[in-house]
N, C-alpha and C positions, 0 to 999 in steps of 0.2 A: 636447559633450565630456564623457566619463564622469568621475565623481568619482574621486579617488585610491583610495578604498576599494572601487571597483567592479571593480578588476583583481586578478588573482591570479597570482603567480609560481609556475610549476609546474616542479619539478625531477624529471627522469625517473630511474628506477632503472637501475643498471648491468646488471641481469638481470631477466627476467620472473619474477614470483612472485605469490602470492595477495595480496600487499600493494602491488603496483605493477607497472608495465610500462616497457619501454624506449621510447625515441623511435622506434626502428625498428618496433616493434609498432604504435604509434599511426599511423605513416605507412602501414603495411600495411592497417590497418583503414580508414583514410581512403580509400585507393585502392580497396579492395573495395567500400565503400559509396558511393564517388563524392562524398564531402563533404570539406570542409576539416578539418584536424587539430583545430581549435578545436571544430568541431561534434562530433567524436568524443568529446571530453572532456565536452561538454554532454550528449550522449546517455548516456554512462556515468553521469554524476552524476544525471541524471533517472531512470534505471533504479534506481540505488542509493536514491534518495529514495523511490520507490514501494515498494521492498522493505523499507526500514527505518523510515520515518516512519509514524505512524498516519494512517489516512484520515479520522479523525473526532476531535472533541473528546472528552476523557475524560468519562465520566458521573459520577454521584454515588455510584457503588458499588452493592453488592447491594441488592435489593429487601428492605424490612423486612417483618416478619410482619404489621404493620398494613396496609402497602400491598398485600401479597398478599391479605389478607382483603378489602380494599376492591375489588380487581380481581375476586375470585371473586363477590362480591355483585353487582357491576355486570354481570359476564358472565352470571350466572344470570337476570338480568332481560332480557337481550338474546338468549339462546339459545332455540331453539324448544322447545316442550313437546309431549309426546305420545309415542305408541308409535313405536319405530324400525321402519321398513318394510324396510330392507335395510342391509347393511354391506359395505364393501369395504376391502381392506387391500393395501398394496404388498408386505407380507411375510407369507407363509403361516404 
C-alpha cells in the first residue's frame, strides 16, 4: 500500500493553456496512445524532467589557470612529436 505522500491530487484546468490542460485533453491523449490517463500524466512529467533537470551533477566550476597549465604539461608529454605529414579539416 503506498504511503500517503506517494499520491498527488491533480486538478485539471478549465481550458487548455501553456500552464495546464483539461481532463478532456488528457482523455484524448490517453485514447490516442492507448494508455490509462495516469500513464499520460507520468509520461508528461517524465518528459518535463528530462527537459528541465540537469543530467549530471554540477562540477566545481571553471578550470583554474594552474589546472590548465598542468593539463598542457601533461598533454605535451602524451602527444606525438615530429613532423606533421598531413592535415585534414572539416571546415575549409
